[in-house]
N, C-alpha and C positions, 0 to 999 in steps of 0.2 A: 764374705762376698762383697764385691764392689758396690758401693751405694751411689745413687745419683741425686744431685741436688740442683735446685733451680735458683738458689741464692747466690748473689755475687759476694766475693770475699769482702770482709770488713777491713777497710783501709787502716783502721786504728789498731789492728792486731797483727802480729807477725806470724809467719808460717809455723814457728815452733809451738805457739799456742794451739793452732789447728792440729798439728801432729799429736800433741799430748792429749787433746780431746778424743781423737780417733783411736789412739792406742788404749786409752782408758775405756772408751766405749766398747771396743772389741773385747777387752778383758772382761767387762761386765757381761757381754753376750755369751762369752765362753763359760763364765760362772753360771749363768742361767742354763746353758746346755748341760753342764756337769750335774746340776741339781735335777734337771729333767732326766738325765741318764739314771740317776739314783732312784727317782720315782718310777721310771719305766719298768722296774722289776715287779712293781705291785699294781700299777695303774695303766690304763689304756692311754694312748696318745691323745685321743679325743677328750678324755677327762682332764688331762694335763693342760691342753690348749684351752678348754672351756674355763677352767679356774684361772688360768693365766690371763685370759681376756677379761674375765669378770673382775678380777682384782685390779688389772691395769687400766680398764676403761675409765673409771673416775679420775685416776691420776692424769691420763692423757687428755681427758676432757678439760680439767682445770688448767693444765699446761697450755693447751691450744687456745682456750678462751682468754687466759691471762696474757699470753704473748701476742696473739693475733686478733683478739676480740671476737665478737659474734660472727664477723665475716669469715673467719677461719673454719667455722662449723657449717658453712653453706656449701652446697655442691649442686652442680647441674647434671651430674652423672651418677645418680644413686644405683642404677642398674649395673654400671661398670664396676663400681666399688663393691657391690654384692658379689659379682662374678669373681673379682679379684680376692674377696674374702673366702669364697669357696675353694679357689685354687690354692690359696695360702693354707687353708686347713688340710688339704690333701698333701701339699708339699711338706708342711711341718710335721704331719703325722708320719710320713715316710722317714723324715729325718729322726724323729724321736723313736720310731720303731727300729731304725738302724742302730741307734744308740744302745738298745737293749741287746744287740748281737755283736756289735763291732767295737773295737777300741775307740775312744773319743777322738784321738788324733786322726785315725784312718777315716772315720765317718766324716769328720770335718773336712779333710783334704779332698775327698771325692766330691763333696758338696760345693767346693770352691771351683768346680768345673762350670758353674753357672755363667760366668762371662764368656766362655767358649760357646755355649749354646746361644747366648744373646747375639753373638757375632754371626753364627750360622743362621739363626732365625731372621735376623735383620735382612739377610739376602733373599730368603725364600718367601718371607711374609711381607716385609716392608719394601722389597725390591731395591735395597741399598747396594752400592757397589763396594766390594771389598777387594783390596789388591792382593797380589800373590804372597807378599811377605806376611800379611795377617792370616792368610789361609795356612801358611806354613806354621805360624804360631798356634793356630787352632789345632792343627794336626799334631804338633808336639804336645799340646795340653792333653789331648785325648789319648796320646801314647802314654802319658803319665797316668791317666785313669786306668788304662789296660795293665800297666805295671803293678798298680795297687790291687786291682780286682783279680787279675790273673785268670781270665776265663780259660777253661779247658784243662787247667792244672788240678792236681789232687787237692790243693789248698783253696780252691775256689769256693766262695760262699755266696749263695743266692742273696743273702742279706746285703751284700755289697752293692747290689743293684738299687737298694732303697735310697741311699743318699744321691745316687745318680738320677733317680726320678725326681728327687728334691731339686737338684740343680736344673733339670729340664723345666720343671714347673715354675721355679723361681724366674727363669728366663722368660717364660710365657707371661708371668706377672709384669716383668719389666716392659715387654712388648705391648701389653694391653694398656700400660700407663701412657703410651703415646696417644691413645684415644681420649685421654683426659685433657691433654694439651697443657699450655702454660698458664691458663686462667686460674688454676688452683695451686697454692703454695705447698711447701713441705709439711707445714703443720696440719693442713687439711688432709693431705694424703696420709699422714701418720695416724690421725684420728680415725679416719674411715678404714684403715687397715685393721685397727683394733676392733672397731665397731663391726666390720664385716666378719671378722674372726669370731666375735662373740655371738652374732646372730646365727651364723652357719654351724658353729659347734653346738649351740643351744638346740638346734633341730635334731642333732644326732645323739645328744647326751643321754636321753632316756634309755638307749640300748647299751650304753657303756658305763653308766654310773655305778660307782662303788664307794660306799661311805668312807671318807678319808679317816685315817687314824689321827688322833690329836697331835701325835708326835711328828706327823708329816705336814701339818699345816704350815709351819715355818718354811718348809722347802717349797711348797706351792707359792707362798708369798714371795720367796726369793726368786723363783722362776719369773714371776710377773714383774717384780720391781727391778731386778737386774736387767731383764730384757728391755723394759721401758727406759731405764736410765741409760743403758747402752745405746739405744737408738737415738735418744736425746743428745748424748755426748757426740755421737757420730755426726748427727745433723749440725750441731754447733761447730764441730771441726771443719765441715765442708763450708759452713757459712763464713767463718773467719779466716780460713786458709785457702790458698789456691788448690783447686781440685787435683792438678797435676802433681802437687807436692804431697798432699795428705792421702790420696787414694791408695798408693802402694802400701801404706801401713795397715790396710785391711788385712794383709797377709800375716800380720803378727798373730792373728787368730790360730795359725798353725802351731806357733811356738807355745801359746797359752794352752792349747788343747793337749799338746804333747806333755807339757809340764804337769797339768792337772791330772791327766790320765796316769802319769807315773806316780804322782804323790798320793792319789786317792785309791786307785785300783792296781797299782804296780804294773801298769801296761808299758812295755818297752817296744817302741815301733820297730818293725822289721826293716832290714835294709831296703827291700823292694818298696815298702810304704814310704820311706824317707825319700828315695829316688823319685818315685812317682809324684810326691808332693812338690819336689823341686821343679819338675817339669810343668806341673799345673800352675804353680805360683809364677814361674818364669814366663810362661806363655801369657798369663793374665796381665802381668806387669808390662810385657811388651805391647800387648793390644791396647792397654790404657795409655801407654806412652805414644803410640802411633796415633790414636784417636785425639789425644791432646794436641799433638803437633799439627794434625789436619785442621782442627778447629782454629788454632792460632793463625794458620795460613789463610783461612777464610776471613 
């Protein structure tokens, strides 16, 4: 999904470095998702998220403190961060639950509808103006979702609605980020996303806990470390490269998900899933391009 950054590009680094960071970061996130899919056969999404946050929290804490100092750990909006943590838990739980029923690439493609929901919600919640071309792009993206989900057909799966809920809730998270404003940097936001996830999942974990097998502990560690590394690389990519250049490379996640799904589970995407993914990615790229052009004109 498209990430948002508040950092200006580093004049000392070229766009290529930013692109490489984003591509590597998306690959790490896809590796994390693949390991979560493997674990979802034996563990609940809440337990996966709890252990992911528990392992990642110290890493993110050290990273934020070392790069941003104590100031990066301060916030004026603890309630908003806690709310975003709860939304994140529900959103990620739906995504992980979808992984246990759907191919990795299909689940990922549907979740990439998040920027479409962000555009729609910005109109109804934030009262922003969206021109006709962007609405057409949103409609094309949702048409891609319908192509993948295939409602009303014999091949329709209720599980396909799970990553769609993920996309909607992710968009809500992005909208609530507006309430935080520009006073807090990316490091602060990243730290409190993990902290909120840890707190909210800890409340629910007594009802979902299942003692992990020793052989699965490296997978739990992999989910945490690859997700943290991925977000860090993506953040760095947006920091050193122009957002308009690096943002489209978010969609390399569709390629990685397809490749890993084929290599690990032998999943071959259906033509409808591939076509729908093209519609979703194309509409997302167009919206990002239009938004970048509008900001430049301003």
